[in-house]
ROVO-618748 format. One line per field, with one value per atom (N, C-alpha, C, O): residue number from 0; atom name; z, y, x. Coordinates in pm, whole numbers, plus 50000, padded with zeros to 5 digits. Example, Ala and Ser with C-alpha at 12.3 -4.5 7.8 and 13.67 -1.06 7.14 Angstrom:
i	0, 0, 0, 0, 1, 1, 1, 1 .
at	N, CA, C, O, N, CA, C, O .
pz	50780, 50780, 50780, 50846, 50708, 50714, 50787, 50804 .
py	49431, 49550, 49670, 49668, 49775, 49894, 50003, 50114 .
px	51319, 51230, 51320, 51424, 51285, 51367, 51290, 51341 .
***
This chain:
i	0, 0, 0, 0, 1, 1, 1, 1, 2, 2, 2, 2, 3, 3, 3, 3, 4, 4, 4, 4, 5, 5, 5, 5, 6, 6, 6, 6, 7, 7, 7, 7, 8, 8, 8, 8, 9, 9, 9, 9, 10, 10, 10, 10, 11, 11, 11, 11, 12, 12, 12, 12, 13, 13, 13, 13, 14, 14, 14, 14, 15, 15, 15, 15, 16, 16, 16, 16, 17, 17, 17, 17, 18, 18, 18, 18, 19, 19, 19, 19, 20, 20, 20, 20, 21, 21, 21, 21, 22, 22, 22, 22, 23, 23, 23, 23, 24, 24, 24, 24, 25, 25, 25, 25, 26, 26, 26, 26, 27, 27, 27, 27, 28, 28, 28, 28, 29, 29, 29, 29, 30, 30, 30, 30, 31, 31, 31, 31, 32, 32, 32, 32, 33, 33, 33, 33, 34, 34, 34, 34, 35, 35, 35, 35, 36, 36, 36, 36, 37, 37, 37, 37, 38, 38, 38, 38, 39, 39, 39, 39, 40, 40, 40, 40, 41, 41, 41, 41, 42, 42, 42, 42, 43, 43, 43, 43, 44, 44, 44, 44, 45, 45, 45, 45, 46, 46, 46, 46, 47, 47, 47, 47, 48, 48, 48, 48, 49, 49, 49, 49, 50, 50, 50, 50, 51, 51, 51, 51, 52, 52, 52, 52, 53, 53, 53, 53, 54, 54, 54, 54, 55, 55, 55, 55, 56, 56, 56, 56, 57, 57, 57, 57, 58, 58, 58, 58, 59, 59, 59, 59, 60, 60, 60, 60, 61, 61, 61, 61, 62, 62, 62, 62, 63, 63, 63, 63, 64, 64, 64, 64, 65, 65, 65, 65, 66, 66, 66, 66, 67, 67, 67, 67, 68, 68, 68, 68, 69, 69, 69, 69, 70, 70, 70, 70, 71, 71, 71, 71, 72, 72, 72, 72, 73, 73, 73, 73, 74, 74, 74, 74, 75, 75, 75, 75, 76, 76, 76, 76, 77, 77, 77, 77, 78, 78, 78, 78, 79, 79, 79, 79, 80, 80, 80, 80, 81, 81, 81, 81, 82, 82, 82, 82, 83, 83, 83, 83, 84, 84, 84, 84, 85, 85, 85, 85, 86, 86, 86, 86, 87, 87, 87, 87, 88, 88, 88, 88, 89, 89, 89, 89, 90, 90, 90, 90, 91, 91, 91, 91, 92, 92, 92, 92, 93, 93, 93, 93, 94, 94, 94, 94, 95, 95, 95, 95, 96, 96, 96, 96, 97, 97, 97, 97, 98, 98, 98, 98, 99, 99, 99, 99, 100, 100, 100, 100, 101, 101, 101, 101, 102, 102, 102, 102, 103, 103, 103, 103, 104, 104, 104, 104, 105, 105, 105, 105, 106, 106, 106, 106, 107, 107, 107, 107, 108, 108, 108, 108, 109, 109, 109, 109, 110, 110, 110, 110, 111, 111, 111, 111, 112, 112, 112, 112, 113, 113, 113, 113, 114, 114, 114, 114, 115, 115, 115, 115, 116, 116, 116, 116, 117, 117, 117, 117, 118, 118, 118, 118, 119, 119, 119, 119, 120, 120, 120, 120, 121, 121, 121, 121, 122, 122, 122, 122, 123, 123, 123, 123, 124, 124, 124, 124, 125, 125, 125, 125, 126, 126, 126, 126, 127, 127, 127, 127, 128, 128, 128, 128, 129, 129, 129, 129, 130, 130, 130, 130, 131, 131, 131, 131, 132, 132, 132, 132, 133, 133, 133, 133, 134, 134, 134, 134, 135, 135, 135, 135 .
at	N, CA, C, O, N, CA, C, O, N, CA, C, O, N, CA, C, O, N, CA, C, O, N, CA, C, O, N, CA, C, O, N, CA, C, O, N, CA, C, O, N, CA, C, O, N, CA, C, O, N, CA, C, O, N, CA, C, O, N, CA, C, O, N, CA, C, O, N, CA, C, O, N, CA, C, O, N, CA, C, O, N, CA, C, O, N, CA, C, O, N, CA, C, O, N, CA, C, O, N, CA, C, O, N, CA, C, O, N, CA, C, O, N, CA, C, O, N, CA, C, O, N, CA, C, O, N, CA, C, O, N, CA, C, O, N, CA, C, O, N, CA, C, O, N, CA, C, O, N, CA, C, O, N, CA, C, O, N, CA, C, O, N, CA, C, O, N, CA, C, O, N, CA, C, O, N, CA, C, O, N, CA, C, O, N, CA, C, O, N, CA, C, O, N, CA, C, O, N, CA, C, O, N, CA, C, O, N, CA, C, O, N, CA, C, O, N, CA, C, O, N, CA, C, O, N, CA, C, O, N, CA, C, O, N, CA, C, O, N, CA, C, O, N, CA, C, O, N, CA, C, O, N, CA, C, O, N, CA, C, O, N, CA, C, O, N, CA, C, O, N, CA, C, O, N, CA, C, O, N, CA, C, O, N, CA, C, O, N, CA, C, O, N, CA, C, O, N, CA, C, O, N, CA, C, O, N, CA, C, O, N, CA, C, O, N, CA, C, O, N, CA, C, O, N, CA, C, O, N, CA, C, O, N, CA, C, O, N, CA, C, O, N, CA, C, O, N, CA, C, O, N, CA, C, O, N, CA, C, O, N, CA, C, O, N, CA, C, O, N, CA, C, O, N, CA, C, O, N, CA, C, O, N, CA, C, O, N, CA, C, O, N, CA, C, O, N, CA, C, O, N, CA, C, O, N, CA, C, O, N, CA, C, O, N, CA, C, O, N, CA, C, O, N, CA, C, O, N, CA, C, O, N, CA, C, O, N, CA, C, O, N, CA, C, O, N, CA, C, O, N, CA, C, O, N, CA, C, O, N, CA, C, O, N, CA, C, O, N, CA, C, O, N, CA, C, O, N, CA, C, O, N, CA, C, O, N, CA, C, O, N, CA, C, O, N, CA, C, O, N, CA, C, O, N, CA, C, O, N, CA, C, O, N, CA, C, O, N, CA, C, O, N, CA, C, O, N, CA, C, O, N, CA, C, O, N, CA, C, O, N, CA, C, O, N, CA, C, O, N, CA, C, O, N, CA, C, O, N, CA, C, O, N, CA, C, O, N, CA, C, O, N, CA, C, O, N, CA, C, O, N, CA, C, O, N, CA, C, O, N, CA, C, O, N, CA, C, O, N, CA, C, O, N, CA, C, O, N, CA, C, O .
pz	11117, 11061, 11096, 11012, 11222, 11264, 11188, 11152, 11162, 11091, 10943, 10888, 10878, 10733, 10684, 10574, 10765, 10720, 10801, 10776, 10898, 10977, 11041, 11028, 11110, 11179, 11328, 11370, 11406, 11549, 11568, 11507, 11653, 11669, 11816, 11907, 11836, 11968, 11955, 11876, 12032, 12034, 12164, 12268, 12159, 12283, 12298, 12200, 12421, 12454, 12597, 12678, 12627, 12764, 12829, 12946, 12753, 12801, 12849, 12772, 12978, 13033, 12959, 12929, 12932, 12864, 12723, 12679, 12652, 12515, 12516, 12429, 12612, 12624, 12651, 12592, 12740, 12772, 12649, 12621, 12577, 12457, 12350, 12283, 12333, 12232, 12265, 12176, 12393, 12433, 12403, 12362, 12425, 12395, 12245, 12204, 12164, 12018, 11961, 11862, 12025, 11971, 12039, 12018, 12120, 12194, 12095, 11996, 12123, 12038, 11923, 11848, 11907, 11799, 11857, 11977, 11774, 11822, 11839, 11771, 11934, 11959, 12107, 12193, 12137, 12274, 12285, 12205, 12383, 12407, 12534, 12641, 12522, 12635, 12679, 12597, 12808, 12865, 12902, 13012, 12809, 12830, 12741, 12640, 12780, 12701, 12591, 12616, 12474, 12363, 12397, 12342, 12486, 12521, 12607, 12627, 12656, 12738, 12661, 12718, 12534, 12454, 12430, 12404, 12441, 12413, 12310, 12287, 12247, 12148, 12009, 11987, 11915, 11774, 11695, 11718, 11603, 11526, 11376, 11330, 11301, 11155, 11092, 10992, 11151, 11102, 11222, 11326, 11206, 11306, 11234, 11131, 11290, 11233, 11339, 11449, 11308, 11398, 11335, 11234, 11395, 11343, 11447, 11559, 11410, 11498, 11622, 11719, 11620, 11738, 11723, 11821, 11601, 11576, 11618, 11664, 11602, 11636, 11786, 11823, 11875, 12018, 12068, 12167, 12002, 12039, 12025, 12113, 11916, 11896, 11853, 11880, 11787, 11729, 11833, 11802, 11956, 12061, 12093, 12143, 12064, 12101, 11981, 11998, 11861, 11743, 11761, 11718, 11825, 11842, 11942, 11952, 12015, 12101, 12029, 12034, 11962, 11895, 11783, 11779, 11692, 11576, 11613, 11557, 11704, 11745, 11813, 11800, 11885, 11949, 11842, 11855, 11738, 11627, 11563, 11536, 11538, 11475, 11558, 11504, 11688, 11779, 11777, 11784, 11767, 11773, 11637, 11631, 11529, 11396, 11352, 11363, 11304, 11253, 11136, 11071, 11110, 11002, 10868, 10793, 10838, 10711, 10731, 10646, 10845, 10878, 10807, 10744, 10817, 10760, 10869, 10957, 10861, 10956, 10878, 10791, 10909, 10846, 10943, 11052, 10903, 10981, 10915, 10802, 10984, 10937, 11020, 11141, 10957, 11033, 10950, 10827, 11018, 10953, 10955, 11058, 10842, 10835, 10744, 10655, 10770, 10688, 10558, 10538, 10471, 10342, 10351, 10257, 10464, 10483, 10621, 10713, 10633, 10757, 10859, 10827, 10981, 11091, 11214, 11226, 11305, 11427, 11539, 11626, 11537, 11644, 11584, 11475, 11654, 11606, 11709, 11819, 11673, 11758, 11890, 11890, 12005, 12134, 12157, 12238, 12085, 12099, 12046, 12079, 11965, 11906, 12013, 11989, 12132, 12237, 12293, 12366, 12260, 12302, 12192, 12082, 12218, 12115, 12026, 11904, 12082, 11999, 11904, 11785, 11956, 11872, 11763, 11646, 11802, 11706, 11590, 11474, 11621, 11516, 11426, 11304, 11485, 11404, 11319, 11204, 11378, 11303, 11186, 11077, 11210, 11102, 10991, 10873, 11028, 10927, 10842, 10719, 10907, 10833, 10745, 10632, 10796, 10717, 10599, 10496, 10613, 10499, 10391, 10273, 10434, 10338, 10263, 10145, 10332, 10267, 10197, 10140, 10204, 10141, 10198, 10127, 10328, 10395, 10461, 10488, 10487, 10547, 10457, 10370, 10481, 10405, 10503, 10613, 10462, 10537, 10476, 10356, 10556, 10507, 10556, 10672, 10467, 10501, 10442, 10321, 10530, 10488, 10536, 10653, 10446, 10481, 10489, 10395, 10602, 10626, 10637, 10675, 10603, 10625, 10665, 10637, 10730, 10773, 10657, 10651, 10564, 10457, 10318, 10222, 10304, 10175, 10149, 10225, 10041, 10003, 09867, 09769, 09859, 09729, 09622, 09642, 09513, 09407, 09428, 09342, 09543, 09572, 09652, 09655, 09714, 09792, 09705, 09639, 09704, 09628, 09727, 09801, 09728, 09819, 09783, 09667, 09887, 09868, 09931, 10051, 09852, 09905, 09878, 09916 .
py	31298, 31289, 31155, 31092, 31114, 30988, 30870, 30776, 30874, 30766, 30764, 30660, 30878, 30885, 30895, 30850, 30953, 30975, 30896, 30907, 30817, 30730, 30806, 30768, 30913, 30996, 30998, 30971, 31031, 31054, 31200, 31288, 31226, 31360, 31402, 31323, 31528, 31590, 31705, 31797, 31701, 31810, 31886, 31826, 32016, 32095, 32177, 32220, 32195, 32276, 32327, 32268, 32436, 32485, 32449, 32478, 32385, 32348, 32203, 32110, 32184, 32048, 31968, 31850, 32031, 31963, 31922, 31811, 32012, 31983, 31871, 31784, 31874, 31770, 31634, 31534, 31630, 31504, 31448, 31328, 31533, 31490, 31442, 31341, 31515, 31477, 31341, 31259, 31316, 31186, 31073, 30965, 31100, 30998, 30970, 30854, 31075, 31059, 30989, 30917, 31010, 30960, 30831, 30787, 30772, 30651, 30542, 30514, 30483, 30378, 30429, 30349, 30559, 30618, 30673, 30699, 30690, 30748, 30899, 30978, 30937, 31079, 31107, 31035, 31212, 31259, 31395, 31484, 31411, 31540, 31598, 31536, 31716, 31783, 31902, 31982, 31911, 32025, 32129, 32126, 32219, 32319, 32440, 32433, 32549, 32672, 32658, 32602, 32707, 32694, 32754, 32712, 32852, 32918, 32828, 32859, 32718, 32625, 32498, 32407, 32492, 32375, 32360, 32457, 32236, 32207, 32096, 32024, 32083, 31979, 32038, 32157, 31951, 31989, 31904, 31784, 31966, 31898, 31915, 32022, 31808, 31812, 31897, 31965, 31893, 31969, 32031, 31967, 32154, 32220, 32274, 32339, 32245, 32291, 32371, 32321, 32493, 32579, 32607, 32678, 32552, 32570, 32646, 32598, 32765, 32843, 32894, 32931, 32899, 32944, 33088, 33161, 33127, 33260, 33371, 33477, 33347, 33448, 33479, 33596, 33379, 33413, 33457, 33530, 33416, 33465, 33617, 33687, 33667, 33811, 33881, 33834, 33992, 34067, 34108, 34117, 34132, 34173, 34063, 34090, 33938, 33826, 33754, 33650, 33808, 33746, 33739, 33643, 33842, 33848, 33743, 33720, 33679, 33565, 33434, 33340, 33429, 33308, 33263, 33147, 33354, 33316, 33272, 33173, 33339, 33288, 33150, 33069, 33126, 32995, 32886, 32778, 32915, 32821, 32798, 32684, 32905, 32895, 32808, 32726, 32826, 32750, 32601, 32518, 32566, 32425, 32355, 32233, 32430, 32372, 32320, 32391, 32196, 32138, 32222, 32293, 32213, 32293, 32273, 32369, 32150, 32124, 32108, 32054, 32157, 32142, 32242, 32337, 32217, 32306, 32345, 32266, 32467, 32520, 32568, 32655, 32511, 32553, 32641, 32597, 32764, 32857, 32866, 32914, 32819, 32817, 32921, 32903, 33028, 33136, 33208, 33198, 33278, 33361, 33505, 33553, 33571, 33708, 33790, 33738, 33918, 34009, 34041, 34007, 34107, 34146, 34267, 34299, 34335, 34449, 34438, 34380, 34495, 34487, 34588, 34705, 34541, 34628, 34591, 34478, 34685, 34659, 34604, 34532, 34636, 34594, 34542, 34585, 34451, 34402, 34434, 34481, 34409, 34434, 34360, 34239, 34427, 34360, 34245, 34157, 34247, 34138, 34006, 33900, 34013, 33893, 33797, 33676, 33848, 33761, 33665, 33573, 33684, 33587, 33486, 33521, 33356, 33253, 33234, 33229, 33224, 33201, 33317, 33298, 33438, 33556, 33556, 33586, 33521, 33519, 33424, 33461, 33304, 33206, 33251, 33235, 33306, 33356, 33477, 33489, 33565, 33681, 33636, 33692, 33535, 33483, 33423, 33447, 33346, 33286, 33395, 33384, 33502, 33613, 33685, 33723, 33705, 33777, 33695, 33750, 33561, 33476, 33488, 33499, 33486, 33496, 33628, 33635, 33734, 33865, 33889, 33995, 33789, 33793, 33901, 33957, 33931, 34028, 33959, 34023, 33829, 33752, 33637, 33596, 33586, 33472, 33372, 33409, 33247, 33148, 33142, 33116, 33166, 33166, 33041, 33004, 32977, 32866, 32899, 32892, 32936, 32982, 32880, 32843, 32837, 32741, 32815, 32885, 32798, 32860, 32752, 32638, 32789, 32701, 32789, 32909, 32730, 32807, 32842, 32952, 32747, 32764, 32746, 32726, 32753, 32727, 32577, 32497, 32541, 32401, 32382, 32445, 32296, 32274, 32236, 32143, 32306, 32279, 32348, 32342, 32414, 32486, 32399, 32277, 32463, 32393, 32371, 32464, 32250, 32219, 32180, 32083, 32254, 32228, 32097, 32067, 32020, 31895, 31914, 31940, 31902, 31922, 31801, 31798 .
px	38672, 38805, 38870, 38934, 38851, 38912, 38851, 38922, 38722, 38654, 38688, 38723, 38678, 38693, 38837, 38868, 38925, 39062, 39166, 39286, 39117, 39204, 39319, 39436, 39284, 39383, 39352, 39239, 39451, 39432, 39395, 39455, 39297, 39243, 39250, 39223, 39286, 39279, 39181, 39203, 39075, 38978, 38992, 39018, 38975, 38981, 38853, 38793, 38815, 38698, 38712, 38783, 38646, 38641, 38507, 38484, 38420, 38288, 38285, 38309, 38255, 38245, 38138, 38158, 38024, 37914, 37953, 37924, 38018, 38061, 38166, 38164, 38257, 38357, 38296, 38337, 38198, 38129, 38058, 38067, 37987, 37917, 38015, 37991, 38124, 38225, 38285, 38307, 38313, 38367, 38269, 38309, 38140, 38037, 38032, 38031, 38030, 38022, 38145, 38136, 38260, 38387, 38434, 38547, 38350, 38387, 38433, 38365, 38548, 38602, 38687, 38744, 38696, 38776, 38907, 38915, 39009, 39135, 39123, 39189, 39037, 39008, 39026, 38974, 39101, 39119, 39054, 39081, 38967, 38903, 38964, 38960, 39020, 39083, 38998, 38954, 38977, 38906, 39012, 39068, 39039, 39143, 39120, 39050, 39178, 39178, 39284, 39391, 39257, 39352, 39488, 39590, 39491, 39617, 39707, 39825, 39652, 39730, 39768, 39828, 39735, 39762, 39911, 39982, 39959, 40099, 40106, 40009, 40220, 40239, 40245, 40221, 40279, 40287, 40190, 40179, 40119, 40016, 40039, 40079, 40013, 40025, 39917, 39939, 39800, 39685, 39614, 39599, 39570, 39488, 39365, 39376, 39249, 39123, 39049, 39024, 39016, 38942, 38806, 38797, 38701, 38565, 38483, 38463, 38437, 38351, 38421, 38355, 38552, 38627, 38675, 38688, 38702, 38759, 38664, 38707, 38534, 38435, 38438, 38449, 38427, 38430, 38568, 38576, 38675, 38808, 38810, 38861, 38755, 38740, 38867, 38978, 38851, 38961, 39065, 39184, 39022, 39117, 39218, 39327, 39181, 39267, 39330, 39393, 39312, 39375, 39526, 39591, 39583, 39729, 39778, 39899, 39689, 39723, 39693, 39772, 39578, 39532, 39626, 39668, 39658, 39738, 39881, 39928, 39952, 40083, 40074, 40165, 39965, 39948, 39933, 39991, 39856, 39842, 39978, 40017, 40050, 40182, 40276, 40350, 40272, 40358, 40325, 40416, 40198, 40155, 40155, 40142, 40170, 40165, 40301, 40402, 40305, 40429, 40481, 40404, 40611, 40671, 40601, 40583, 40562, 40492, 40342, 40272, 40292, 40150, 40061, 40108, 39931, 39829, 39731, 39698, 39685, 39586, 39464, 39476, 39348, 39223, 39146, 39109, 39123, 39042, 38905, 38893, 38804, 38665, 38591, 38575, 38546, 38484, 38379, 38377, 38293, 38192, 38244, 38290, 38235, 38283, 38193, 38127, 38191, 38113, 38184, 38301, 38113, 38168, 38259, 38332, 38255, 38343, 38407, 38350, 38525, 38601, 38548, 38526, 38528, 38487, 38569, 38617, 38585, 38663, 38574, 38623, 38447, 38357, 38228, 38188, 38164, 38035, 37928, 37958, 37807, 37692, 37708, 37733, 37694, 37710, 37612, 37637, 37500, 37403, 37458, 37405, 37563, 37621, 37672, 37678, 37710, 37764, 37658, 37694, 37531, 37427, 37414, 37373, 37447, 37466, 37343, 37358, 37224, 37105, 37084, 37058, 37095, 37080, 37187, 37159, 37309, 37420, 37390, 37406, 37346, 37318, 37203, 37210, 37099, 36987, 37029, 36988, 37110, 37158, 37247, 37239, 37330, 37414, 37329, 37355, 37229, 37141, 37077, 37072, 37028, 36967, 37067, 37035, 37189, 37289, 37339, 37376, 37339, 37373, 37266, 37296, 37139, 37029, 37032, 36998, 37074, 37079, 37214, 37237, 37301, 37433, 37524, 37609, 37506, 37593, 37712, 37813, 37701, 37810, 37846, 37770, 37965, 38015, 38076, 38117, 38081, 38155, 38294, 38309, 38395, 38532, 38602, 38591, 38674, 38761, 38897, 38918, 38989, 39120, 39224, 39226, 39310, 39415, 39548, 39587, 39615, 39745, 39853, 39824, 39974, 40089, 40207, 40208, 40305, 40422, 40514, 40569, 40529, 40628, 40570, 40645, 40441, 40380, 40372, 40424, 40306, 40290, 40355, 40313, 40458, 40523, 40420, 40341, 40420, 40323, 40190, 40102, 40173, 40049, 39952, 39964, 39857, 39755, 39633, 39586, 39581, 39459, 39350, 39364, 39242, 39132, 39062, 39036, 39033, 38959, 38823, 38813, 38718, 38583, 38499, 38382 .
***
């Protein structure tokens, strides 16, 4: 995003290894990588992008995650939620999903069988005048 759209980026992670790698990849770019839990994030952002985070947050913590996003999102900001979801709503998933390798392989299989979809949902606090147009 920093390279192609000339924006300043703040990335957050709880993984020291992921943070170190992200800092290496983003060296020289206007990117700050913070080693912190999303629940401790402060500040206001024009855009928030969540990729692959909603799944480990889990349904039990959606009521913490979404208000935190709302709090950090600027009034005219946009929030992109990028997540994998099934074709039908369930309250619980297979406990084996918490093992990352199994999770990724299970997702690949469920995509092939068309049981899961990749969802990209854009949220705003007050709507977008004229409507939101996806740019792909």
